[in-house]
Short mmCIF file of the C-alpha atoms (twelve columns), coordinates in Angstrom:
data_MODEL
# 
_entry.id   MODEL 
# 
loop_
_atom_site.group_PDB 
_atom_site.id 
_atom_site.type_symbol 
_atom_site.label_atom_id 
_atom_site.label_alt_id 
_atom_site.label_comp_id 
_atom_site.label_asym_id 
_atom_site.label_seq_id 
_atom_site.Cartn_x 
_atom_site.Cartn_y 
_atom_site.Cartn_z 
_atom_site.pdbx_PDB_model_num 
ATOM 1   C CA . MET A 1   -0.017  0.066   -0.082  1 
ATOM 2   C CA . ASN A 2   1.578   3.426   -0.892  1 
ATOM 3   C CA . ALA A 3   1.607   6.300   1.459   1 
ATOM 4   C CA . LEU A 4   -1.555  8.095   0.071   1 
ATOM 5   C CA . ALA A 5   -3.464  5.025   0.508   1 
ATOM 6   C CA . SER A 6   -2.456  4.497   3.766   1 
ATOM 7   C CA . VAL A 7   -3.554  7.880   4.886   1 
ATOM 8   C CA . ALA A 8   -6.830  7.705   2.951   1 
ATOM 9   C CA . GLY A 9   -8.288  4.714   4.369   1 
ATOM 10  C CA . PRO A 10  -8.458  5.737   7.992   1 
ATOM 11  C CA . LEU A 11  -9.402  9.341   6.728   1 
ATOM 12  C CA . LEU A 12  -12.525 7.761   5.312   1 
ATOM 13  C CA . GLY A 13  -13.029 5.360   8.149   1 
ATOM 14  C CA . ARG A 14  -12.760 2.099   6.352   1 
ATOM 15  C CA . ASN A 15  -11.435 -1.306  6.908   1 
ATOM 16  C CA . LEU A 16  -12.378 -3.508  4.127   1 
ATOM 17  C CA . ALA A 17  -9.413  -6.052  3.921   1 
ATOM 18  C CA . THR A 18  -11.280 -9.219  4.943   1 
ATOM 19  C CA . ALA A 19  -14.828 -10.295 5.772   1 
ATOM 20  C CA . GLU A 20  -13.546 -10.924 9.428   1 
ATOM 21  C CA . ALA A 21  -12.147 -7.361  9.407   1 
ATOM 22  C CA . MET A 22  -15.536 -6.044  8.305   1 
ATOM 23  C CA . ASP A 23  -17.480 -8.023  10.851  1 
ATOM 24  C CA . SER A 24  -15.040 -6.749  13.535  1 
ATOM 25  C CA . ALA A 25  -15.350 -3.200  12.230  1 
ATOM 26  C CA . VAL A 26  -19.061 -2.739  12.386  1 
ATOM 27  C CA . LYS A 27  -19.127 -4.075  16.143  1 
ATOM 28  C CA . LYS A 28  -17.378 -0.884  16.983  1 
ATOM 29  C CA . PRO A 29  -18.956 2.587   17.571  1 
ATOM 30  C CA . ARG A 30  -19.227 4.234   14.319  1 
ATOM 31  C CA . LEU A 31  -19.624 8.285   15.247  1 
ATOM 32  C CA . GLU A 32  -20.660 10.597  12.692  1 
ATOM 33  C CA . PRO A 33  -18.568 13.629  12.936  1 
ATOM 34  C CA . ARG A 34  -20.344 16.911  12.813  1 
ATOM 35  C CA . PRO A 35  -18.968 19.509  10.268  1 
ATOM 36  C CA . SER A 36  -16.115 21.329  11.447  1 
ATOM 37  C CA . ARG A 37  -16.383 25.068  12.489  1 
ATOM 38  C CA . ARG A 38  -13.880 25.787  9.910   1 
ATOM 39  C CA . LEU A 39  -16.381 25.123  7.178   1 
ATOM 40  C CA . ALA A 40  -19.144 27.153  8.821   1 
ATOM 41  C CA . LYS A 41  -17.482 30.562  7.774   1 
ATOM 42  C CA . ASP A 42  -18.675 29.958  4.224   1 
ATOM 43  C CA . CYS A 43  -21.813 27.744  4.832   1 
ATOM 44  C CA . ARG A 44  -24.653 27.518  6.788   1 
ATOM 45  C CA . PHE A 45  -25.380 23.886  8.488   1 
ATOM 46  C CA . THR A 46  -28.763 22.893  9.555   1 
ATOM 47  C CA . GLU A 47  -29.745 19.534  10.955  1 
ATOM 48  C CA . ARG A 48  -33.113 18.107  11.164  1 
ATOM 49  C CA . SER A 49  -34.696 14.854  11.423  1 
ATOM 50  C CA . ARG A 50  -36.702 12.361  8.915   1 
ATOM 51  C CA . ALA A 51  -37.993 9.206   9.905   1 
ATOM 52  C CA . GLY A 52  -35.675 8.862   12.807  1 
ATOM 53  C CA . PHE A 53  -32.577 9.702   10.703  1 
ATOM 54  C CA . ALA A 54  -30.450 12.934  10.646  1 
ATOM 55  C CA . VAL A 55  -30.651 15.031  7.544   1 
ATOM 56  C CA . TRP A 56  -28.467 18.130  7.012   1 
ATOM 57  C CA . ASP A 57  -28.807 21.076  4.945   1 
ATOM 58  C CA . VAL A 58  -25.877 22.898  3.794   1 
ATOM 59  C CA . GLN A 59  -25.990 26.271  1.958   1 
ATOM 60  C CA . PRO A 60  -24.051 29.467  1.005   1 
ATOM 61  C CA . ALA A 61  -23.462 31.643  4.089   1 
ATOM 62  C CA . ARG A 62  -24.469 34.911  2.548   1 
ATOM 63  C CA . ASP A 63  -26.592 34.150  -0.833  1 
ATOM 64  C CA . GLU A 64  -29.911 32.006  -1.481  1 
ATOM 65  C CA . PRO A 65  -29.270 28.897  -3.113  1 
ATOM 66  C CA . THR A 66  -30.328 28.638  -6.829  1 
ATOM 67  C CA . HIS A 67  -30.283 25.065  -7.190  1 
ATOM 68  C CA . ALA A 68  -29.967 21.897  -5.047  1 
ATOM 69  C CA . VAL A 69  -27.801 18.841  -4.590  1 
ATOM 70  C CA . LEU A 70  -28.896 15.628  -2.803  1 
ATOM 71  C CA . TYR A 71  -25.290 14.088  -1.496  1 
ATOM 72  C CA . LEU A 72  -25.109 10.407  -0.650  1 
ATOM 73  C CA . HIS A 73  -22.016 9.712   1.316   1 
ATOM 74  C CA . GLY A 74  -19.639 6.584   0.816   1 
ATOM 75  C CA . GLY A 75  -18.559 4.015   3.288   1 
ATOM 76  C CA . ALA A 76  -19.341 0.653   2.032   1 
ATOM 77  C CA . TYR A 77  -22.863 1.244   3.601   1 
ATOM 78  C CA . THR A 78  -21.424 0.360   6.937   1 
ATOM 79  C CA . PHE A 79  -19.051 3.352   7.773   1 
ATOM 80  C CA . ALA A 80  -20.293 6.887   8.744   1 
ATOM 81  C CA . ILE A 81  -19.780 10.229  6.829   1 
ATOM 82  C CA . SER A 82  -16.359 11.682  7.262   1 
ATOM 83  C CA . SER A 83  -14.496 14.989  7.292   1 
ATOM 84  C CA . VAL A 84  -13.379 14.903  3.507   1 
ATOM 85  C CA . HIS A 85  -17.107 14.415  2.533   1 
ATOM 86  C CA . TRP A 86  -17.947 17.310  4.476   1 
ATOM 87  C CA . SER A 87  -15.208 19.170  2.883   1 
ATOM 88  C CA . LEU A 88  -16.558 18.536  -0.562  1 
ATOM 89  C CA . ILE A 89  -20.115 19.317  0.544   1 
ATOM 90  C CA . ALA A 90  -19.162 22.705  1.814   1 
ATOM 91  C CA . ASP A 91  -17.289 23.388  -1.370  1 
ATOM 92  C CA . VAL A 92  -20.244 22.330  -3.299  1 
ATOM 93  C CA . ALA A 93  -22.596 24.664  -1.544  1 
ATOM 94  C CA . ALA A 94  -20.482 27.670  -1.112  1 
ATOM 95  C CA . LYS A 95  -18.851 27.531  -4.767  1 
ATOM 96  C CA . THR A 96  -21.764 26.702  -6.835  1 
ATOM 97  C CA . ASN A 97  -24.657 28.595  -4.691  1 
ATOM 98  C CA . ALA A 98  -26.314 25.193  -3.883  1 
ATOM 99  C CA . LEU A 99  -28.479 23.859  -1.160  1 
ATOM 100 C CA . VAL A 100 -26.894 20.484  -0.435  1 
ATOM 101 C CA . CYS A 101 -29.121 17.969  1.206   1 
ATOM 102 C CA . VAL A 102 -27.269 15.272  2.960   1 
ATOM 103 C CA . PRO A 103 -29.353 12.537  4.400   1 
ATOM 104 C CA . LEU A 104 -27.506 10.176  6.810   1 
ATOM 105 C CA . TYR A 105 -28.920 7.137   5.978   1 
ATOM 106 C CA . GLY A 106 -28.860 4.198   8.649   1 
ATOM 107 C CA . LEU A 107 -25.538 1.876   8.325   1 
ATOM 108 C CA . ALA A 108 -25.622 -1.894  8.069   1 
ATOM 109 C CA . PRO A 109 -25.936 -4.372  9.779   1 
ATOM 110 C CA . GLU A 110 -28.570 -2.244  11.755  1 
ATOM 111 C CA . HIS A 111 -30.031 -0.831  8.745   1 
ATOM 112 C CA . THR A 112 -30.268 -2.088  5.125   1 
ATOM 113 C CA . HIS A 113 -31.436 -0.793  1.744   1 
ATOM 114 C CA . ARG A 114 -34.899 -1.160  2.829   1 
ATOM 115 C CA . ASP A 115 -34.549 1.849   5.414   1 
ATOM 116 C CA . ALA A 116 -32.506 3.817   3.005   1 
ATOM 117 C CA . TYR A 117 -34.799 4.344   -0.039  1 
ATOM 118 C CA . PRO A 118 -37.981 5.960   1.714   1 
ATOM 119 C CA . LEU A 119 -35.376 8.484   3.356   1 
ATOM 120 C CA . VAL A 120 -33.562 9.357   0.236   1 
ATOM 121 C CA . GLU A 121 -36.722 9.518   -1.976  1 
ATOM 122 C CA . GLN A 122 -38.201 11.753  0.632   1 
ATOM 123 C CA . ALA A 123 -35.171 13.955  0.614   1 
ATOM 124 C CA . PHE A 124 -35.094 14.407  -3.362  1 
ATOM 125 C CA . ASP A 125 -38.985 15.012  -3.320  1 
ATOM 126 C CA . GLU A 126 -38.627 17.967  -0.837  1 
ATOM 127 C CA . LEU A 127 -35.827 19.474  -2.898  1 
ATOM 128 C CA . ALA A 128 -37.811 18.863  -6.249  1 
ATOM 129 C CA . GLU A 129 -40.814 20.457  -4.341  1 
ATOM 130 C CA . ARG A 130 -38.585 23.624  -3.859  1 
ATOM 131 C CA . PHE A 131 -36.277 23.970  -6.793  1 
ATOM 132 C CA . GLY A 132 -38.027 21.647  -9.521  1 
ATOM 133 C CA . ALA A 133 -36.560 18.029  -10.196 1 
ATOM 134 C CA . ASP A 134 -34.756 19.560  -13.200 1 
ATOM 135 C CA . HIS A 135 -32.665 21.691  -10.787 1 
ATOM 136 C CA . VAL A 136 -31.790 19.022  -8.593  1 
ATOM 137 C CA . THR A 137 -28.446 16.971  -8.995  1 
ATOM 138 C CA . ILE A 138 -27.952 13.601  -7.313  1 
ATOM 139 C CA . MET A 139 -24.444 13.131  -6.272  1 
ATOM 140 C CA . GLY A 140 -22.755 10.344  -4.236  1 
ATOM 141 C CA . ASP A 141 -19.314 8.400   -3.649  1 
ATOM 142 C CA . SER A 142 -18.596 5.022   -3.522  1 
ATOM 143 C CA . ALA A 143 -21.398 3.231   -1.939  1 
ATOM 144 C CA . GLY A 144 -23.247 6.459   -1.870  1 
ATOM 145 C CA . GLY A 145 -22.564 6.707   -5.471  1 
ATOM 146 C CA . GLY A 146 -24.133 3.162   -5.922  1 
ATOM 147 C CA . LEU A 147 -27.344 4.429   -4.092  1 
ATOM 148 C CA . ALA A 148 -27.434 7.751   -6.051  1 
ATOM 149 C CA . MET A 149 -27.685 5.531   -9.230  1 
ATOM 150 C CA . GLY A 150 -30.316 3.200   -7.719  1 
ATOM 151 C CA . LEU A 151 -32.257 6.325   -6.570  1 
ATOM 152 C CA . ALA A 152 -32.168 7.564   -10.448 1 
ATOM 153 C CA . HIS A 153 -33.656 4.155   -11.139 1 
ATOM 154 C CA . ALA A 154 -36.376 4.701   -8.685  1 
ATOM 155 C CA . LEU A 155 -37.095 8.127   -9.471  1 
ATOM 156 C CA . ARG A 156 -37.077 7.066   -13.577 1 
ATOM 157 C CA . ASP A 157 -39.756 4.224   -12.552 1 
ATOM 158 C CA . ARG A 158 -41.844 7.009   -10.931 1 
ATOM 159 C CA . GLY A 159 -41.525 9.272   -14.285 1 
ATOM 160 C CA . VAL A 160 -39.361 11.939  -12.336 1 
ATOM 161 C CA . THR A 161 -36.083 12.864  -13.945 1 
ATOM 162 C CA . PRO A 162 -33.307 14.786  -11.760 1 
ATOM 163 C CA . GLN A 163 -31.061 17.059  -13.620 1 
ATOM 164 C CA . GLN A 164 -28.202 14.786  -13.433 1 
ATOM 165 C CA . VAL A 165 -26.128 12.213  -11.518 1 
ATOM 166 C CA . ILE A 166 -22.755 12.710  -10.668 1 
ATOM 167 C CA . ALA A 167 -21.032 9.615   -9.275  1 
ATOM 168 C CA . ILE A 168 -17.488 9.260   -7.674  1 
ATOM 169 C CA . SER A 169 -16.187 5.795   -7.657  1 
ATOM 170 C CA . PRO A 170 -19.507 4.305   -7.488  1 
ATOM 171 C CA . TRP A 171 -20.267 0.997   -6.285  1 
ATOM 172 C CA . LEU A 172 -22.482 -0.343  -8.948  1 
ATOM 173 C CA . ASP A 173 -22.616 -4.156  -8.327  1 
ATOM 174 C CA . LEU A 174 -22.406 -5.443  -4.824  1 
ATOM 175 C CA . THR A 175 -21.382 -9.090  -6.089  1 
ATOM 176 C CA . LEU A 176 -18.240 -7.784  -7.798  1 
ATOM 177 C CA . SER A 177 -18.930 -10.421 -10.438 1 
ATOM 178 C CA . HIS A 178 -17.159 -8.772  -13.589 1 
ATOM 179 C CA . PRO A 179 -14.491 -10.897 -14.800 1 
ATOM 180 C CA . ASP A 180 -12.248 -8.112  -14.857 1 
ATOM 181 C CA . VAL A 181 -12.617 -7.273  -11.283 1 
ATOM 182 C CA . ALA A 182 -9.720  -9.502  -10.096 1 
ATOM 183 C CA . GLN A 183 -7.094  -7.735  -12.376 1 
ATOM 184 C CA . ALA A 184 -8.506  -4.429  -11.240 1 
ATOM 185 C CA . ALA A 185 -8.314  -5.480  -7.641  1 
ATOM 186 C CA . ALA A 186 -4.597  -6.410  -7.947  1 
ATOM 187 C CA . ARG A 187 -3.944  -2.593  -8.842  1 
ATOM 188 C CA . ASP A 188 -6.148  -1.225  -5.924  1 
ATOM 189 C CA . PRO A 189 -3.998  -0.716  -2.957  1 
ATOM 190 C CA . TRP A 190 -7.002  0.019   -0.661  1 
ATOM 191 C CA . LEU A 191 -10.272 -1.981  -1.635  1 
ATOM 192 C CA . LYS A 192 -10.328 -5.650  -1.400  1 
ATOM 193 C CA . ARG A 193 -13.260 -8.002  -2.895  1 
ATOM 194 C CA . SER A 194 -13.695 -9.961  0.444   1 
ATOM 195 C CA . GLY A 195 -14.321 -7.145  2.817   1 
ATOM 196 C CA . LEU A 196 -16.542 -5.604  0.223   1 
ATOM 197 C CA . LEU A 197 -18.721 -8.574  -0.529  1 
ATOM 198 C CA . ARG A 198 -19.296 -8.914  3.115   1 
ATOM 199 C CA . ALA A 199 -20.291 -5.273  3.297   1 
ATOM 200 C CA . GLY A 200 -22.733 -5.869  0.476   1 
ATOM 201 C CA . GLU A 201 -24.348 -8.954  2.106   1 
ATOM 202 C CA . LEU A 202 -25.087 -6.856  5.355   1 
ATOM 203 C CA . TRP A 203 -26.456 -4.172  3.353   1 
ATOM 204 C CA . ALA A 204 -28.729 -6.466  1.280   1 
ATOM 205 C CA . GLY A 205 -29.856 -7.887  4.707   1 
ATOM 206 C CA . GLY A 206 -31.242 -11.370 3.398   1 
ATOM 207 C CA . ASP A 207 -32.071 -10.097 -0.239  1 
ATOM 208 C CA . ASP A 208 -30.349 -10.887 -3.402  1 
ATOM 209 C CA . PRO A 209 -27.544 -8.291  -3.394  1 
ATOM 210 C CA . ALA A 210 -27.376 -8.684  -7.200  1 
ATOM 211 C CA . HIS A 211 -30.990 -7.047  -7.409  1 
ATOM 212 C CA . PRO A 212 -30.927 -3.619  -9.270  1 
ATOM 213 C CA . ARG A 213 -32.045 -1.890  -6.040  1 
ATOM 214 C CA . MET A 214 -28.542 -2.501  -4.713  1 
ATOM 215 C CA . SER A 215 -26.711 -3.228  -7.867  1 
ATOM 216 C CA . PRO A 216 -27.822 -0.699  -10.507 1 
ATOM 217 C CA . LEU A 217 -25.685 -1.933  -13.135 1 
ATOM 218 C CA . ASN A 218 -28.048 -5.071  -13.526 1 
ATOM 219 C CA . GLY A 219 -31.184 -3.066  -13.952 1 
ATOM 220 C CA . SER A 220 -32.596 -1.298  -17.287 1 
ATOM 221 C CA . LEU A 221 -30.493 1.793   -17.902 1 
ATOM 222 C CA . ALA A 222 -33.001 3.403   -20.525 1 
ATOM 223 C CA . GLY A 223 -34.411 6.808   -19.638 1 
ATOM 224 C CA . LEU A 224 -31.698 7.717   -16.807 1 
ATOM 225 C CA . PRO A 225 -30.824 11.382  -16.669 1 
ATOM 226 C CA . PRO A 226 -27.473 12.450  -17.806 1 
ATOM 227 C CA . ILE A 227 -24.622 10.768  -15.782 1 
ATOM 228 C CA . THR A 228 -21.098 11.454  -14.988 1 
ATOM 229 C CA . ILE A 229 -18.793 8.931   -13.485 1 
ATOM 230 C CA . TYR A 230 -15.489 10.027  -11.943 1 
ATOM 231 C CA . ILE A 231 -13.198 6.987   -11.362 1 
ATOM 232 C CA . GLY A 232 -9.653  6.276   -11.039 1 
ATOM 233 C CA . ASP A 233 -7.573  3.433   -12.893 1 
ATOM 234 C CA . ARG A 234 -6.543  2.039   -9.698  1 
ATOM 235 C CA . ASP A 235 -10.114 1.496   -8.500  1 
ATOM 236 C CA . ILE A 236 -11.594 -2.134  -7.981  1 
ATOM 237 C CA . PHE A 237 -14.896 -0.708  -9.304  1 
ATOM 238 C CA . LEU A 238 -13.563 0.465   -12.641 1 
ATOM 239 C CA . PRO A 239 -14.734 -2.480  -14.738 1 
ATOM 240 C CA . ASP A 240 -18.070 -2.078  -13.315 1 
ATOM 241 C CA . ALA A 241 -18.069 1.725   -14.287 1 
ATOM 242 C CA . ARG A 242 -16.793 1.000   -17.643 1 
ATOM 243 C CA . GLU A 243 -19.591 -1.840  -18.296 1 
ATOM 244 C CA . PHE A 244 -22.008 0.818   -16.853 1 
ATOM 245 C CA . GLY A 245 -21.059 3.223   -19.561 1 
ATOM 246 C CA . ARG A 246 -21.126 0.764   -22.186 1 
ATOM 247 C CA . ARG A 247 -24.462 -0.592  -21.505 1 
ATOM 248 C CA . ALA A 248 -26.222 3.040   -20.784 1 
ATOM 249 C CA . ARG A 249 -24.990 4.215   -24.083 1 
ATOM 250 C CA . LEU A 250 -26.318 1.094   -25.872 1 
ATOM 251 C CA . GLU A 251 -29.678 1.828   -24.085 1 
ATOM 252 C CA . GLY A 252 -29.662 5.595   -25.074 1 
ATOM 253 C CA . ALA A 253 -28.498 6.956   -21.831 1 
ATOM 254 C CA . SER A 254 -26.109 9.932   -21.692 1 
ATOM 255 C CA . VAL A 255 -23.035 8.730   -19.682 1 
ATOM 256 C CA . ASP A 256 -19.669 10.111  -19.412 1 
ATOM 257 C CA . VAL A 257 -16.956 8.003   -17.548 1 
ATOM 258 C CA . VAL A 258 -14.074 10.009  -16.550 1 
ATOM 259 C CA . VAL A 259 -11.100 7.795   -15.934 1 
ATOM 260 C CA . GLU A 260 -8.074  9.359   -14.146 1 
ATOM 261 C CA . PRO A 261 -5.008  7.419   -14.741 1 
ATOM 262 C CA . GLY A 262 -2.932  6.510   -11.552 1 
ATOM 263 C CA . ALA A 263 -5.823  7.444   -9.139  1 
ATOM 264 C CA . LEU A 264 -7.432  5.936   -6.281  1 
ATOM 265 C CA . HIS A 265 -10.716 5.147   -5.166  1 
ATOM 266 C CA . VAL A 266 -12.855 8.338   -4.489  1 
ATOM 267 C CA . TYR A 267 -9.832  10.453  -5.451  1 
ATOM 268 C CA . PRO A 268 -11.905 13.662  -5.894  1 
ATOM 269 C CA . LEU A 269 -12.286 13.756  -1.977  1 
ATOM 270 C CA . LEU A 270 -8.270  13.353  -1.569  1 
ATOM 271 C CA . PRO A 271 -5.816  16.003  -1.314  1 
ATOM 272 C CA . VAL A 272 -3.770  15.178  -4.121  1 
ATOM 273 C CA . PRO A 273 -3.423  17.017  -7.553  1 
ATOM 274 C CA . GLU A 274 -5.630  14.867  -9.475  1 
ATOM 275 C CA . GLY A 275 -8.280  15.128  -7.034  1 
ATOM 276 C CA . ARG A 276 -8.108  18.739  -6.833  1 
ATOM 277 C CA . ARG A 277 -8.563  18.662  -10.832 1 
ATOM 278 C CA . ALA A 278 -11.555 16.495  -10.375 1 
ATOM 279 C CA . ARG A 279 -13.076 18.654  -7.873  1 
ATOM 280 C CA . ALA A 280 -12.779 21.899  -9.912  1 
ATOM 281 C CA . ALA A 281 -14.492 20.100  -12.749 1 
ATOM 282 C CA . ILE A 282 -17.488 18.919  -10.869 1 
ATOM 283 C CA . LEU A 283 -17.927 22.359  -9.218  1 
ATOM 284 C CA . GLN A 284 -17.842 23.691  -12.867 1 
ATOM 285 C CA . GLN A 285 -20.600 20.967  -13.969 1 
ATOM 286 C CA . LEU A 286 -22.611 22.167  -11.056 1 
ATOM 287 C CA . THR A 287 -22.662 25.625  -12.429 1 
ATOM 288 C CA . ALA A 288 -23.206 25.056  -16.108 1 
# 
């Protein structure tokens, strides 16, 4: 593991090396850090509750927001939001004049996808009522990127179209069954298939983890809103991201898969040059 990966893993609060490590990790307290005071100089943070879960609204400190972003954080569905998530969220709010809604969905194994979908759909509907669905971006990283894509599926089935989806290193298939995953895993210094598969089982909660609700790669991709995927070529999720892009284009969806050479998992969240470039591109995309 290189120096950056050794820092990034603890920074994002994940231990995914083995199934046993995952089972041990989820037995420990998983505290959700609050936004730091440093971020409050540019943003206003408001916490509320929906269905027993915390929901944060983050908006510019001085201006009224002109559009909205629904942000779903990563963490293999088993780890809480982290400081690097809050940093990106604050940047989005302050630099794109957005209201960023952050529903803190329940973590596995205490909660599953069955608890998350009502919460995130309600959060989207509230934003759509205020701004219009076509002024709401769904955004997420890693597991949150997979949930963002699953939410886009659910909304499409209701006849609702968000403005776009921006997914950072999304986990698109909980089963990691693509034949190229083994080769990708050998290049990933951070994430390991065994621990991820266990996290996926916990999130599925006894349901089939290959179901499109949890593995949106396996569902119909027609009729989805415009999608941008940011992913590094040292990411175990790269084969599924590429397959998602290939299939989505065949089914008529608008998908751009941006692959960054040499970059790690969720690199736009990390304090590295390629991460800063990707973050700047995301901010520009949100103001276009």
